[in-house]
VOMARVO-272069 format. One record per residue (C-alpha): residue number from 1; residue in one letter; chain; x, y, z. Coordinates in nm, 4 decimals. Layout:
<atom num="NUM" residu="A" chaine="A" c1="X" c2="Y" c3="Z"/>
...
//
This chain:
<atom num="1" residu="X" chaine="A" c1="3.2336" c2="14.1836" c3="8.7611"/>
<atom num="2" residu="X" chaine="A" c1="3.5852" c2="14.0340" c3="8.7783"/>
<atom num="3" residu="X" chaine="A" c1="3.7174" c2="14.3091" c3="8.5553"/>
<atom num="4" residu="X" chaine="A" c1="3.5460" c2="14.5761" c3="8.7648"/>
<atom num="5" residu="X" chaine="A" c1="3.6927" c2="14.4258" c3="9.0815"/>
<atom num="6" residu="X" chaine="A" c1="4.0418" c2="14.4441" c3="8.9325"/>
<atom num="7" residu="X" chaine="A" c1="3.9903" c2="14.8075" c3="8.8357"/>
<atom num="8" residu="X" chaine="A" c1="3.8630" c2="14.8981" c3="9.1813"/>
<atom num="9" residu="X" chaine="A" c1="4.1551" c2="14.7168" c3="9.3435"/>
<atom num="10" residu="X" chaine="A" c1="4.4012" c2="14.8993" c3="9.1210"/>
<atom num="11" residu="X" chaine="A" c1="4.2428" c2="15.2342" c3="9.2004"/>
<atom num="12" residu="X" chaine="A" c1="4.2712" c2="15.1580" c3="9.5689"/>
<atom num="13" residu="X" chaine="A" c1="4.6403" c2="15.0782" c3="9.5376"/>
<atom num="14" residu="X" chaine="A" c1="4.7032" c2="15.3873" c3="9.3294"/>
<atom num="15" residu="X" chaine="A" c1="4.5255" c2="15.6011" c3="9.5838"/>
<atom num="16" residu="X" chaine="A" c1="4.7107" c2="15.4571" c3="9.8801"/>
<atom num="17" residu="X" chaine="A" c1="5.0554" c2="15.4421" c3="9.7196"/>
<atom num="18" residu="X" chaine="A" c1="5.0424" c2="15.7800" c3="9.5519"/>
<atom num="19" residu="X" chaine="A" c1="5.0126" c2="15.9801" c3="9.8725"/>
<atom num="20" residu="X" chaine="A" c1="5.3239" c2="16.1432" c3="10.0126"/>
<atom num="21" residu="X" chaine="A" c1="5.3779" c2="16.1767" c3="10.3876"/>
<atom num="22" residu="X" chaine="A" c1="5.2454" c2="16.5311" c3="10.3769"/>
<atom num="23" residu="X" chaine="A" c1="4.9210" c2="16.4113" c3="10.2240"/>
<atom num="24" residu="X" chaine="A" c1="4.9947" c2="16.5315" c3="9.8693"/>
<atom num="25" residu="X" chaine="A" c1="4.9512" c2="16.2996" c3="9.5707"/>
<atom num="26" residu="X" chaine="A" c1="5.2685" c2="16.1712" c3="9.4013"/>
<atom num="27" residu="X" chaine="A" c1="5.1560" c2="16.0800" c3="9.0477"/>
<atom num="28" residu="X" chaine="A" c1="5.4916" c2="15.9292" c3="8.9443"/>
<atom num="29" residu="X" chaine="A" c1="5.4963" c2="15.6955" c3="9.2414"/>
<atom num="30" residu="X" chaine="A" c1="5.1346" c2="15.5983" c3="9.1833"/>
<atom num="31" residu="X" chaine="A" c1="5.2025" c2="15.5240" c3="8.8172"/>
<atom num="32" residu="X" chaine="A" c1="5.5012" c2="15.3035" c3="8.8992"/>
<atom num="33" residu="X" chaine="A" c1="5.3030" c2="15.1034" c3="9.1519"/>
<atom num="34" residu="X" chaine="A" c1="5.0058" c2="15.0849" c3="8.9180"/>
<atom num="35" residu="X" chaine="A" c1="5.2143" c2="14.9380" c3="8.6369"/>
<atom num="36" residu="X" chaine="A" c1="5.3318" c2="14.6617" c3="8.8686"/>
<atom num="37" residu="X" chaine="A" c1="4.9773" c2="14.5841" c3="8.9732"/>
<atom num="38" residu="X" chaine="A" c1="4.8597" c2="14.5862" c3="8.6112"/>
<atom num="39" residu="X" chaine="A" c1="5.1268" c2="14.3330" c3="8.5108"/>
<atom num="40" residu="X" chaine="A" c1="5.0142" c2="14.0997" c3="8.7881"/>
<atom num="41" residu="X" chaine="A" c1="4.6431" c2="14.1385" c3="8.7168"/>
<atom num="42" residu="X" chaine="A" c1="4.6680" c2="14.1133" c3="8.3379"/>
<atom num="43" residu="X" chaine="A" c1="4.9057" c2="13.8187" c3="8.3159"/>
<atom num="44" residu="X" chaine="A" c1="4.9588" c2="13.7525" c3="7.9458"/>
<atom num="45" residu="X" chaine="A" c1="4.7071" c2="13.4894" c3="7.8302"/>
<atom num="46" residu="X" chaine="A" c1="4.9419" c2="13.3440" c3="7.5717"/>
<atom num="47" residu="X" chaine="A" c1="5.2069" c2="13.2914" c3="7.8393"/>
<atom num="48" residu="X" chaine="A" c1="4.9547" c2="13.1072" c3="8.0540"/>
<atom num="49" residu="X" chaine="A" c1="4.8606" c2="12.8854" c3="7.7581"/>
<atom num="50" residu="X" chaine="A" c1="5.2269" c2="12.8103" c3="7.6866"/>
<atom num="51" residu="X" chaine="A" c1="5.2707" c2="12.7218" c3="8.0514"/>
<atom num="52" residu="X" chaine="A" c1="4.9676" c2="12.4932" c3="8.0321"/>
<atom num="53" residu="X" chaine="A" c1="5.1244" c2="12.3127" c3="7.7353"/>
<atom num="54" residu="X" chaine="A" c1="5.4429" c2="12.2516" c3="7.9320"/>
<atom num="55" residu="X" chaine="A" c1="5.2428" c2="12.1366" c3="8.2345"/>
<atom num="56" residu="X" chaine="A" c1="5.0507" c2="11.8971" c3="8.0094"/>
<atom num="57" residu="X" chaine="A" c1="5.3753" c2="11.7480" c3="7.8799"/>
<atom num="58" residu="X" chaine="A" c1="5.4943" c2="11.7035" c3="8.2370"/>
<atom num="59" residu="X" chaine="A" c1="5.1649" c2="11.5373" c3="8.3272"/>
<atom num="60" residu="X" chaine="A" c1="5.1859" c2="11.3091" c3="8.0213"/>
<atom num="61" residu="X" chaine="A" c1="5.5345" c2="11.2017" c3="8.1246"/>
<atom num="62" residu="X" chaine="A" c1="5.4017" c2="11.0913" c3="8.4643"/>
<atom num="63" residu="X" chaine="A" c1="5.1133" c2="10.8870" c3="8.3235"/>
<atom num="64" residu="X" chaine="A" c1="5.0724" c2="10.5974" c3="8.0837"/>
<atom num="65" residu="X" chaine="A" c1="4.9364" c2="10.7575" c3="7.7676"/>
<atom num="66" residu="X" chaine="A" c1="4.7489" c2="10.5198" c3="7.5383"/>
<atom num="67" residu="X" chaine="A" c1="4.9124" c2="10.4814" c3="7.1982"/>
<atom num="68" residu="X" chaine="A" c1="4.7305" c2="10.5620" c3="6.8767"/>
<atom num="69" residu="X" chaine="A" c1="4.6500" c2="10.1948" c3="6.8094"/>
<atom num="70" residu="X" chaine="A" c1="4.5204" c2="10.1309" c3="7.1601"/>
<atom num="71" residu="X" chaine="A" c1="4.1461" c2="10.0474" c3="7.1663"/>
<atom num="72" residu="X" chaine="A" c1="4.0858" c2="10.3265" c3="7.4175"/>
<atom num="73" residu="X" chaine="A" c1="4.2544" c2="10.5804" c3="7.1871"/>
<atom num="74" residu="X" chaine="A" c1="4.0573" c2="10.4610" c3="6.8851"/>
<atom num="75" residu="X" chaine="A" c1="3.7360" c2="10.4865" c3="7.0830"/>
<atom num="76" residu="X" chaine="A" c1="3.8176" c2="10.8381" c3="7.2044"/>
<atom num="77" residu="X" chaine="A" c1="3.9068" c2="10.9395" c3="6.8478"/>
<atom num="78" residu="X" chaine="A" c1="3.5629" c2="10.8274" c3="6.7321"/>
<atom num="79" residu="X" chaine="A" c1="3.3885" c2="11.0043" c3="7.0190"/>
<atom num="80" residu="X" chaine="A" c1="3.5689" c2="11.3341" c3="6.9591"/>
<atom num="81" residu="X" chaine="A" c1="3.5554" c2="11.3298" c3="6.5777"/>
<atom num="82" residu="X" chaine="A" c1="3.5234" c2="11.6879" c3="6.4553"/>
<atom num="83" residu="X" chaine="A" c1="3.6186" c2="11.8439" c3="6.7886"/>
<atom num="84" residu="X" chaine="A" c1="3.9887" c2="11.9035" c3="6.7236"/>
<atom num="85" residu="X" chaine="A" c1="3.8834" c2="12.2556" c3="6.6301"/>
<atom num="86" residu="X" chaine="A" c1="3.5611" c2="12.3639" c3="6.7954"/>
<atom num="87" residu="X" chaine="A" c1="3.4230" c2="12.7134" c3="6.8506"/>
<atom num="88" residu="X" chaine="A" c1="3.7513" c2="12.8614" c3="6.7310"/>
<atom num="89" residu="X" chaine="A" c1="3.9632" c2="12.6604" c3="6.9750"/>
<atom num="90" residu="X" chaine="A" c1="4.2078" c2="12.3756" c3="6.9122"/>
<atom num="91" residu="X" chaine="A" c1="4.1979" c2="12.0658" c3="7.1316"/>
<atom num="92" residu="X" chaine="A" c1="4.4323" c2="11.7739" c3="7.1865"/>
<atom num="93" residu="X" chaine="A" c1="4.2649" c2="11.4579" c3="7.3152"/>
<atom num="94" residu="X" chaine="A" c1="4.4493" c2="11.1667" c3="7.4744"/>
<atom num="95" residu="X" chaine="A" c1="4.3726" c2="10.8776" c3="7.7093"/>
<atom num="96" residu="X" chaine="A" c1="4.5484" c2="10.8025" c3="8.0351"/>
<atom num="97" residu="X" chaine="A" c1="4.5482" c2="10.4300" c3="8.1104"/>
<atom num="98" residu="X" chaine="A" c1="4.4442" c2="10.4645" c3="8.4723"/>
<atom num="99" residu="X" chaine="A" c1="4.1392" c2="10.3555" c3="8.6747"/>
<atom num="100" residu="X" chaine="A" c1="4.0354" c2="10.7034" c3="8.7871"/>
<atom num="101" residu="X" chaine="A" c1="3.6892" c2="10.8027" c3="8.6693"/>
<atom num="102" residu="X" chaine="A" c1="3.7835" c2="11.1492" c3="8.5555"/>
<atom num="103" residu="X" chaine="A" c1="3.8722" c2="11.3880" c3="8.2737"/>
<atom num="104" residu="X" chaine="A" c1="4.0320" c2="11.7311" c3="8.2744"/>
<atom num="105" residu="X" chaine="A" c1="4.1213" c2="12.0165" c3="8.0411"/>
<atom num="106" residu="X" chaine="A" c1="4.3882" c2="12.2866" c3="8.0411"/>
<atom num="107" residu="X" chaine="A" c1="4.3884" c2="12.6423" c3="7.9117"/>
<atom num="108" residu="X" chaine="A" c1="4.5796" c2="12.5474" c3="7.5954"/>
<atom num="109" residu="X" chaine="A" c1="4.3150" c2="12.2969" c3="7.4846"/>
<atom num="110" residu="X" chaine="A" c1="4.4753" c2="11.9871" c3="7.6334"/>
<atom num="111" residu="X" chaine="A" c1="4.2028" c2="11.7349" c3="7.7202"/>
<atom num="112" residu="X" chaine="A" c1="4.2865" c2="11.4114" c3="7.8971"/>
<atom num="113" residu="X" chaine="A" c1="4.0368" c2="11.1319" c3="7.9602"/>
<atom num="114" residu="X" chaine="A" c1="4.1103" c2="10.8475" c3="8.2000"/>
<atom num="115" residu="X" chaine="A" c1="4.0362" c2="10.4942" c3="8.0822"/>
<atom num="116" residu="X" chaine="A" c1="3.8366" c2="10.4494" c3="8.4025"/>
<atom num="117" residu="X" chaine="A" c1="3.5848" c2="10.7032" c3="8.2720"/>
<atom num="118" residu="X" chaine="A" c1="3.5646" c2="10.5275" c3="7.9367"/>
<atom num="119" residu="X" chaine="A" c1="3.4963" c2="10.2017" c3="8.1201"/>
<atom num="120" residu="X" chaine="A" c1="3.2208" c2="10.3626" c3="8.3259"/>
<atom num="121" residu="X" chaine="A" c1="2.9860" c2="10.4902" c3="8.0549"/>
<atom num="122" residu="X" chaine="A" c1="2.8797" c2="10.4694" c3="7.6891"/>
<atom num="123" residu="X" chaine="A" c1="3.0130" c2="10.6973" c3="7.4176"/>
<atom num="124" residu="X" chaine="A" c1="2.7390" c2="10.9616" c3="7.4284"/>
<atom num="125" residu="X" chaine="A" c1="2.7917" c2="11.0164" c3="7.7995"/>
<atom num="126" residu="X" chaine="A" c1="3.1707" c2="11.0334" c3="7.7588"/>
<atom num="127" residu="X" chaine="A" c1="3.1137" c2="11.2990" c3="7.4922"/>
<atom num="128" residu="X" chaine="A" c1="2.8973" c2="11.4915" c3="7.7381"/>
<atom num="129" residu="X" chaine="A" c1="3.1730" c2="11.4859" c3="8.0000"/>
<atom num="130" residu="X" chaine="A" c1="3.4254" c2="11.5995" c3="7.7395"/>
<atom num="131" residu="X" chaine="A" c1="3.1864" c2="11.8774" c3="7.6386"/>
<atom num="132" residu="X" chaine="A" c1="3.1805" c2="11.9879" c3="8.0012"/>
<atom num="133" residu="X" chaine="A" c1="3.5617" c2="12.0043" c3="8.0058"/>
<atom num="134" residu="X" chaine="A" c1="3.5681" c2="12.1937" c3="7.6755"/>
<atom num="135" residu="X" chaine="A" c1="3.3248" c2="12.4368" c3="7.8363"/>
<atom num="136" residu="X" chaine="A" c1="3.5836" c2="12.5163" c3="8.1042"/>
<atom num="137" residu="X" chaine="A" c1="3.8323" c2="12.6064" c3="7.8313"/>
<atom num="138" residu="X" chaine="A" c1="3.5831" c2="12.8034" c3="7.6221"/>
<atom num="139" residu="X" chaine="A" c1="3.4667" c2="13.0105" c3="7.9181"/>
<atom num="140" residu="X" chaine="A" c1="3.8296" c2="13.0580" c3="8.0332"/>
<atom num="141" residu="X" chaine="A" c1="3.7709" c2="12.8850" c3="8.3666"/>
<atom num="142" residu="X" chaine="A" c1="4.0816" c2="12.6695" c3="8.3096"/>
<atom num="143" residu="X" chaine="A" c1="4.2849" c2="12.9753" c3="8.2184"/>
<atom num="144" residu="X" chaine="A" c1="4.1721" c2="13.1640" c3="8.5279"/>
<atom num="145" residu="X" chaine="A" c1="4.2569" c2="12.8693" c3="8.7545"/>
<atom num="146" residu="X" chaine="A" c1="4.6119" c2="12.8480" c3="8.6217"/>
<atom num="147" residu="X" chaine="A" c1="4.6514" c2="13.2243" c3="8.6194"/>
<atom num="148" residu="X" chaine="A" c1="4.5503" c2="13.2390" c3="8.9849"/>
<atom num="149" residu="X" chaine="A" c1="4.8021" c2="12.9697" c3="9.0775"/>
<atom num="150" residu="X" chaine="A" c1="5.0803" c2="13.1538" c3="8.8966"/>
<atom num="151" residu="X" chaine="A" c1="4.9918" c2="13.4886" c3="9.0541"/>
<atom num="152" residu="X" chaine="A" c1="5.0036" c2="13.3406" c3="9.4047"/>
<atom num="153" residu="X" chaine="A" c1="5.3548" c2="13.2018" c3="9.3497"/>
<atom num="154" residu="X" chaine="A" c1="5.6173" c2="13.4739" c3="9.3078"/>
<atom num="155" residu="X" chaine="A" c1="5.8714" c2="13.2417" c3="9.1426"/>
<atom num="156" residu="X" chaine="A" c1="5.6177" c2="13.1223" c3="8.8861"/>
<atom num="157" residu="X" chaine="A" c1="5.4997" c2="13.4767" c3="8.8225"/>
<atom num="158" residu="X" chaine="A" c1="5.8553" c2="13.5908" c3="8.7511"/>
<atom num="159" residu="X" chaine="A" c1="5.9046" c2="13.3118" c3="8.4983"/>
<atom num="160" residu="X" chaine="A" c1="5.5699" c2="13.3411" c3="8.3215"/>
<atom num="161" residu="X" chaine="A" c1="5.4708" c2="13.7098" c3="8.3329"/>
<atom num="162" residu="X" chaine="A" c1="5.5465" c2="13.9627" c3="8.0599"/>
<atom num="163" residu="X" chaine="A" c1="5.9199" c2="13.9638" c3="7.9948"/>
<atom num="164" residu="X" chaine="A" c1="5.9700" c2="13.6292" c3="8.1666"/>
<atom num="165" residu="X" chaine="A" c1="6.0658" c2="13.3032" c3="7.9999"/>
<atom num="166" residu="X" chaine="A" c1="5.8171" c2="13.0200" c3="8.0318"/>
<atom num="167" residu="X" chaine="A" c1="6.1035" c2="12.7728" c3="7.9959"/>
<atom num="168" residu="X" chaine="A" c1="6.2425" c2="12.8888" c3="8.3311"/>
<atom num="169" residu="X" chaine="A" c1="5.9719" c2="12.6975" c3="8.5171"/>
<atom num="170" residu="X" chaine="A" c1="6.1063" c2="12.3921" c3="8.6974"/>
<atom num="171" residu="X" chaine="A" c1="5.9631" c2="12.0429" c3="8.6661"/>
<atom num="172" residu="X" chaine="A" c1="5.8334" c2="12.0779" c3="9.0203"/>
<atom num="173" residu="X" chaine="A" c1="5.6478" c2="12.3981" c3="8.9329"/>
<atom num="174" residu="X" chaine="A" c1="5.5019" c2="12.2420" c3="8.6183"/>
<atom num="175" residu="X" chaine="A" c1="5.3918" c2="11.9466" c3="8.8283"/>
<atom num="176" residu="X" chaine="A" c1="5.2135" c2="12.1826" c3="9.0666"/>
<atom num="177" residu="X" chaine="A" c1="5.0323" c2="12.3489" c3="8.7774"/>
<atom num="178" residu="X" chaine="A" c1="4.9327" c2="12.0113" c3="8.6341"/>
<atom num="179" residu="X" chaine="A" c1="4.7962" c2="11.9125" c3="8.9747"/>
<atom num="180" residu="X" chaine="A" c1="4.5848" c2="12.2300" c3="8.9776"/>
<atom num="181" residu="X" chaine="A" c1="4.4369" c2="12.1356" c3="8.6390"/>
<atom num="182" residu="X" chaine="A" c1="4.3588" c2="11.7755" c3="8.7337"/>
<atom num="183" residu="X" chaine="A" c1="4.2154" c2="11.8691" c3="9.0737"/>
<atom num="184" residu="X" chaine="A" c1="4.0596" c2="12.2004" c3="8.9767"/>
<atom num="185" residu="X" chaine="A" c1="3.8064" c2="12.3430" c3="9.2194"/>
<atom num="186" residu="X" chaine="A" c1="3.5878" c2="12.5616" c3="9.0033"/>
<atom num="187" residu="X" chaine="A" c1="3.3098" c2="12.7754" c3="9.1415"/>
<atom num="188" residu="X" chaine="A" c1="2.9579" c2="12.6345" c3="9.1371"/>
<atom num="189" residu="X" chaine="A" c1="2.8684" c2="12.8899" c3="8.8716"/>
<atom num="190" residu="X" chaine="A" c1="3.1614" c2="12.7771" c3="8.6543"/>
<atom num="191" residu="X" chaine="A" c1="3.0559" c2="12.4139" c3="8.6811"/>
<atom num="192" residu="X" chaine="A" c1="2.6936" c2="12.4834" c3="8.5941"/>
<atom num="193" residu="X" chaine="A" c1="2.8024" c2="12.7063" c3="8.3057"/>
<atom num="194" residu="X" chaine="A" c1="3.0139" c2="12.4214" c3="8.1664"/>
<atom num="195" residu="X" chaine="A" c1="2.7229" c2="12.1782" c3="8.2030"/>
<atom num="196" residu="X" chaine="A" c1="2.5102" c2="12.4154" c3="7.9958"/>
<atom num="197" residu="X" chaine="A" c1="2.7881" c2="12.4435" c3="7.7377"/>
<atom num="198" residu="X" chaine="A" c1="2.7980" c2="12.0632" c3="7.7090"/>
<atom num="199" residu="X" chaine="A" c1="2.4218" c2="12.0451" c3="7.6567"/>
<atom num="200" residu="X" chaine="A" c1="2.4399" c2="12.3007" c3="7.3744"/>
<atom num="201" residu="X" chaine="A" c1="2.7432" c2="12.1299" c3="7.2209"/>
<atom num="202" residu="X" chaine="A" c1="2.5626" c2="11.7957" c3="7.2118"/>
<atom num="203" residu="X" chaine="A" c1="2.2663" c2="11.9606" c3="7.0426"/>
<atom num="204" residu="X" chaine="A" c1="2.4902" c2="12.1347" c3="6.7877"/>
<atom num="205" residu="X" chaine="A" c1="2.6609" c2="11.8045" c3="6.7060"/>
<atom num="206" residu="X" chaine="A" c1="2.3288" c2="11.6331" c3="6.6478"/>
<atom num="207" residu="X" chaine="A" c1="2.3664" c2="11.4266" c3="6.9656"/>
<atom num="208" residu="X" chaine="A" c1="2.1185" c2="11.3741" c3="7.2483"/>
<atom num="209" residu="X" chaine="A" c1="2.1592" c2="11.6595" c3="7.5007"/>
<atom num="210" residu="X" chaine="A" c1="2.0101" c2="11.4361" c3="7.7695"/>
<atom num="211" residu="X" chaine="A" c1="2.3428" c2="11.2483" c3="7.7642"/>
<atom num="212" residu="X" chaine="A" c1="2.4822" c2="11.5117" c3="8.0022"/>
<atom num="213" residu="X" chaine="A" c1="2.2081" c2="11.4335" c3="8.2495"/>
<atom num="214" residu="X" chaine="A" c1="2.2555" c2="11.0596" c3="8.2084"/>
<atom num="215" residu="X" chaine="A" c1="2.6321" c2="11.0889" c3="8.2576"/>
<atom num="216" residu="X" chaine="A" c1="2.5831" c2="11.2360" c3="8.6033"/>
<atom num="217" residu="X" chaine="A" c1="2.3200" c2="10.9766" c3="8.6887"/>
<atom num="218" residu="X" chaine="A" c1="2.5499" c2="10.6961" c3="8.5730"/>
<atom num="219" residu="X" chaine="A" c1="2.8405" c2="10.8163" c3="8.7843"/>
<atom num="220" residu="X" chaine="A" c1="2.6175" c2="10.8748" c3="9.0852"/>
<atom num="221" residu="X" chaine="A" c1="2.4607" c2="10.5293" c3="9.0621"/>
<atom num="222" residu="X" chaine="A" c1="2.7966" c2="10.3527" c3="9.0258"/>
<atom num="223" residu="X" chaine="A" c1="3.0220" c2="10.5598" c3="9.2500"/>
<atom num="224" residu="X" chaine="A" c1="2.8075" c2="10.7987" c3="9.4524"/>
<atom num="225" residu="X" chaine="A" c1="3.0138" c2="11.1148" c3="9.4937"/>
<atom num="226" residu="X" chaine="A" c1="3.3412" c2="10.9205" c3="9.5002"/>
<atom num="227" residu="X" chaine="A" c1="3.4246" c2="10.9624" c3="9.1329"/>
<atom num="228" residu="X" chaine="A" c1="3.6789" c2="11.2387" c3="9.0725"/>
<atom num="229" residu="X" chaine="A" c1="3.4482" c2="11.4056" c3="8.8221"/>
<atom num="230" residu="X" chaine="A" c1="3.1645" c2="11.4444" c3="9.0740"/>
<atom num="231" residu="X" chaine="A" c1="3.3593" c2="11.5045" c3="9.3936"/>
<atom num="232" residu="X" chaine="A" c1="3.4550" c2="11.8633" c3="9.3072"/>
<atom num="233" residu="X" chaine="A" c1="3.1239" c2="11.9644" c3="9.1516"/>
<atom num="234" residu="X" chaine="A" c1="2.7937" c2="12.1064" c3="9.2826"/>
<atom num="235" residu="X" chaine="A" c1="2.5298" c2="11.8681" c3="9.4203"/>
<atom num="236" residu="X" chaine="A" c1="2.4044" c2="11.6213" c3="9.1616"/>
<atom num="237" residu="X" chaine="A" c1="2.0447" c2="11.7232" c3="9.2298"/>
<atom num="238" residu="X" chaine="A" c1="2.1202" c2="12.0873" c3="9.1528"/>
<atom num="239" residu="X" chaine="A" c1="2.3191" c2="11.9986" c3="8.8428"/>
<atom num="240" residu="X" chaine="A" c1="2.0469" c2="11.7768" c3="8.6995"/>
<atom num="241" residu="X" chaine="A" c1="1.7905" c2="12.0499" c3="8.7658"/>
<atom num="242" residu="X" chaine="A" c1="2.0004" c2="12.3086" c3="8.5817"/>
<atom num="243" residu="X" chaine="A" c1="2.0816" c2="12.0693" c3="8.2974"/>
<atom num="244" residu="X" chaine="A" c1="1.7116" c2="12.0013" c3="8.2459"/>
<atom num="245" residu="X" chaine="A" c1="1.6491" c2="12.3764" c3="8.2379"/>
<atom num="246" residu="X" chaine="A" c1="1.9206" c2="12.4174" c3="7.9737"/>
<atom num="247" residu="X" chaine="A" c1="1.7662" c2="12.1378" c3="7.7654"/>
<atom num="248" residu="X" chaine="A" c1="1.4212" c2="12.2948" c3="7.7924"/>
<atom num="249" residu="X" chaine="A" c1="1.5644" c2="12.6207" c3="7.6571"/>
<atom num="250" residu="X" chaine="A" c1="1.7205" c2="12.4642" c3="7.3458"/>
//
């Protein structure tokens, strides 16, 4: 549907921009305009991933990242064992030593888990939350979020689009992109799709798929909707209902 929408939009621009004042169709003008639209719509995925990597580094520099010997890091390493490469994607897991009950992922496979989340729940539920974040990467939700941010900022688009240099992005721009990743507002469908991905991932790893359901219940019982992970998601009741449906279909 998204691809069809882009095609329809492009056709509309071509039709409007290719008409001369006398009503005739100027194919050269339409083609020139169309190429500009195509570059904006089909922003190079690799460029977006490179930008995500730079934004992740900027985010890491602004947070206290747990060292390899830190108990939180060792625990996360155990939880994510075997997930560095999953479903053809590479992931980089690190812990932020901060009280927020949250986790996030970026288009390049960056996954950051706050120590507050690790304090809030047992390992199987943390794995479920991480599976949810991996789902956003796998289904390209994270990529689309960052792409949208870049396309709505002309300076970013110039630096990141085809022919641009990712390194031209300023620290301020990278900070904005990092903020988008941490505070992503995905559609309800995206969130439910990532919940389903997490359920299937848990099953494939030989873990209890009900951990996804319990993770939401744990956060709701301790924090209501105040935890960062729940605040931007669909209603807990709807999520649990859909998670149960996904489990029943395993």
